[in-house]
N, C-alpha and C positions, 0 to 999 in steps of 0.2 A: 504494500499500499505506499503510495507517495506520501512524503512527510509533508509537503506543502500544500495547503488548501485555502482557497480563497475565502473571505467573509461572504457567505452567500445570502444576499437579501432578495433574490429572486422570488416572484409571486407564485411559481408552481410550473412544473415540478419543482420541489423545494428541498432545502437542506435536510439532510438525514444525519443522525449521530454517527460519528465515525465508528463507534463500536458496533453498530447495527450493520454498517457496511462491511465491516470487517467479518462479522458473522454470516452474512451473505456470501462473501468471498470464500470463506472456509466451507461452505455447504455446496458450492458449485461442482467440484469434482466427485465428492462422495457424501451423500446426505444421511447423516445419522447412521454411518456405517452399513448403509444398505447395498454399497457397491454401485449405486446409481447416483448422478449428479442431481441436483436440485431441478435444473430445467429439463431432465429426462424422467422425472417420477411420474408414474401413473396417478391421475387424479382419483382412481378407484382403489389405491393402494392403502394398506393399513397405516403406513407411515404419513401419508398426507391426510387421511381422515382424522390422525391425531393433530395435525397442525390446524385443521378447521375447528376442531372441538375445543383446542386450546384457545384458539383466536376469539371464539364465541365467548368462552368463559371469562377470558380476560377483559373483553369488551363490557360485559355486564357487570363485572367487579368495578372497573375503573369509572364507567358513567353511571353506576347505580341503577341499570336498567332492570325493570320489575321481572320476575322469574318467568311469568306468563307471556312475555314479549318474545318475538322471533328476530333473530339477527341473521342477515344474508349478506353475502358478498358477491356482487353482481358485476356486469360489465356494461359500457355505454355511458360511463361518466354521469354526473349530475344532469347533464343535458338530456339523457334519456329519461331520467326520473321526473323532469319537468312534465313530460307527457304520460309516463307510466303512472304516476301518482293520480292524476285525473282519471285516466283509463280505468284504474282499479276501484276508485272511490266514488265515481259519480255515475248515476244511471241517466239515461236520455233525458235531457230537459232539466236536470237538476243545476243548482247553483253552487258556487264556491267563491270565496272573497279572497282578495290577495292584497297585501301591504307591499307598495312597490318602492323600493329604496334604492335601485340601481339597475344595471344592465341585467344581471342574472334574474333578478326578481322579474323584470319585464319579459324576459325570454320565458319564464315560468309561466307567467300569464298568458302570453300568447300560445303556448302549448295547451294550456288549460282551456282556452276558447275553443280549440279543436274538438273538445269532448263535450262540454257542456256551457252552461251559462256562467262563466269566469268572469269576475269584474275586479278592477282594481279600486278599492274603497279608499286608499290614501296614496299619494305620490308626492316626492319632493322634486320632481323633474323640473320644474320651473325654477327651482333654486339650484340646480345642476347636483342634486343629491348630496347636500352637505349635512342631512340629519336623518334620523329615523323617528318614527312618531312615538310619542308619549301616550300612555293610556289615557283614553278620553278624546283623543284627537280624530277617532274615526268611530264609525257605527257599523257593526257587522249586521247584514241583512237577516231578517228572521228565517228566511228560506235557505239560507247557505248551509250547506252539509259540512264544511270545513273552513278554517282560516289558514291560509298559508303565509309564511314569511320566510325571508332569507337573514340568518342571524348576523352574518358579516359581509361586507361589501368590500371585495378585493380591489377594485377599480377605484372607488371613491374614498375609501378609507373611513367608512362609518360602520357602526356595530350597535346591536341592542345590548344594553346593561341590565335588561330585566326581561321576564318572560311576558310577551304581549298579551293583553286581556283579550281573550277569544269571545268574550260575552257567552260564555257556556258552549260555544261549538268545539269540536275536536281541532287540535292544533297540528298543522303539517309544517316541518321546518326544513329547510335546506341549510345544513351546518358544514357546509364543504371546507370552509376556510377558517373556522375557529373551534371545531368540535375536539374535546379532550385537552383544550388549552384555557378555557374560561367556565365560570359556573354553569352547570347545566341542571334543570330540572326535569329529567328523562320522563319521569311518571306523568308529567303534565302535557305530554305530547303523544298523540296517537300514531304518528309517522314521522320517522327523521331519517334524512338521507345525507350522504356526504362523500364527495369524491376524495380518494385517498391522498391524492398528491400535494397537500399542503401539510397537514398534520399527521398523517396516518401511514405514509408510505410513498410507493411510485405511483405513477399514473396506470389506469388500466383496471383498476379495482374501485367499486362503489359500495359502501357500506350502507345497508337498508335495515332500520329497526322499525318493526311493525308491532303494534298492539293488537290483542284479539279483535277489538273493534275493527281495525283496518282490514284484517283478513276476512272478517265477516262480510265486509262490503264488497268483496272481489264477485263480479257476475260471472255466470258461466259463458263458455264459448269465446273467451279471448285467446289471442295467439299465445302459444305455450310460453314463448320466451319472454312476454310481457305480462304474464299472469303471476301474481304475487302467490297465489295458492298453490299453483303448479311449482314454482320455485322453492317453497316451503316444505312440500313433500319430501324432497331430496335436498335438504338446505345447502345452498350453493353448489350443488353437484348435479343439477338436472342436465346440463351439457358440459364440456371441458371447460373449467374456469381458469382464470388467471392464477395459476398455481404458484408461480414466483410472487406475484404481487401479494397474494394472500399470506404466504410465508412472511414476507417483509412486514406486512401489517401486523402480524402476531408477534414478531420481534420487536416492532415499535411500541405495542402495548406492554410487552415485557419490560422494555426500556422505561416507560412511563411508570410501571408499578415499581421498577428499582430505584426511581428518582421522586418517591413521595406520592404517586398516584395523581389523581386529579388534583388535589390541593396542592401538591408539589408544583405541578405545571402552573397553576394560578399565580402561586407565589413568585416562580421564576419570570413569568410573563408580565406580572405587575411591576417587578423591578426593571425589566426592559423598557416597557412604555413610559414608566416614570422618567427613566434617563433621558430618552430622547425627547419627550414632550416638554419636560423642563428646559431642555435647551431651546426648542422651537418657540417657547414662550419667553424666552429671556431676551430676545432682540427681534425688532421690527424688520430685520433683514430677511428673516423667514416668515413665509405666510401659509400657515396651515390650512388646508381644504375644509376639514370637517369641523362642525360646530362642536364646541367643547364638551357638551353632554352626549355626544353621539361618536366620540372619537374611538376609532378601532385600536385594539391592542395588537393585533396581527398585521395590519397593513396600514402605514403611517403615510399620509400623503401631504406634500407642501410644494410652495412655488418659491422662486427667487425673483429679485427686481427685474430680470429680463431673461428671455429664453437663451440668450448668448451665454449668460452666466450658469444657466441650467445645464446647457451641453457641456460647458467646461467643467463643472461641478461633477457630472457622470464620468467624463473623461479622466479628470484627475483622481477620482475614487477608484476607478478601474485600475489605474496606475499603481494606486496604493493598496491594491489587493481586495477591493470591495467591489462585488459584482452584483447586478440586478437592480441597480437603483434608478434607472429610467423610469419616469411616470408613465402610465398607460395614456394612448392618445386622446381619451375621452376628457382627461383632467390635465395632462401635461405636466411638467415639472419633475419632481422627485417622488418616488415611492420606495420605503423601506419596508419590506415584509419580514416579520420577526416572529416565525412560527416556532412551535415548541423546541425543536432541534436547534435553533440558532443560540449560540452561546451568549450569555450576557457580555462576555468580554468583547464580542464582535461589535455590540452596541457602543461599548465604551471607546472602541477604535473609532466608530463612526462620529461620535459627538466630538472626540478630539480633532478628527479631521475637519468637521463643520466650523469649529472654533477658529481654526487655523485659516480655513477658506474666507471666512467672514473677515479676519484680520487682515488678510491680503486684498480682498476684492470688496469689501464692504465700504 
């Protein structure tokens, strides 16, 4: 394993702990003394079934998922779940409400409209998505089957710091970019999904957590690959899954457990966001995008006085071993993604660089 690694602030696929990367490396030629490499292992083998069982158990422990909920590891990313959730939960003509806080929430709404009466009941689009709604700022329709929201917005750098009031309706959440890194009340949700490539592992795996209610809503006759009930009968193994990705996800949850569990990750991430936001608030040279009450712990977005300075900032940061800091084109500027595996020391390096940059260019 090369000794030199960059400080990886990329939005995803994102940084992994070096210890997990090394475990994966060791498993490639011979997995658990089976004589077969990790990439060669049959998904029907006893060894891989052990990986799936361990992954499910770790997910439930770390996230305090109720015992009667089902955990699946599917493919297609969160983008497929935008459609699949609505397809499984809505009957023809039924309604669902959406809180629209950014690009991915908008896409989830558009996919929901292909299935039923999906409606955005709150949006911050006119303000270029600088905030998330507080409870009381929206009204859920009486006929809505569920309320859908996106917990963290990677592009705009906003995040819920509370569980939205669903007005008694089941909650569905896309938690792709902050799951296992911030407080979570899993039992208040009926369906949770998350692409793995932020906090949980590599791209190509999507974790889906389903309550008994969610499974009871699945209509008959859906295409098998889009049917939660079918997928649940052979959990994560209806077809050949992403065996590699599920193994890495299991090792990631092992790493989380070995580092204090969810509470350990919350403390770790609180420290990182406090370091960076304190620096951003110290000087008017930096212009944070998100409203203070909606700031993301995972994706911090800000602007500089000019686009030329922003380009220079990214260029000089890369030369100083900091990668992935260019902001998304929807917002511009700078974006520092600070997922679970990013070390606090990397944020300290970034803050020191920022202070030097401002001293030279401010």
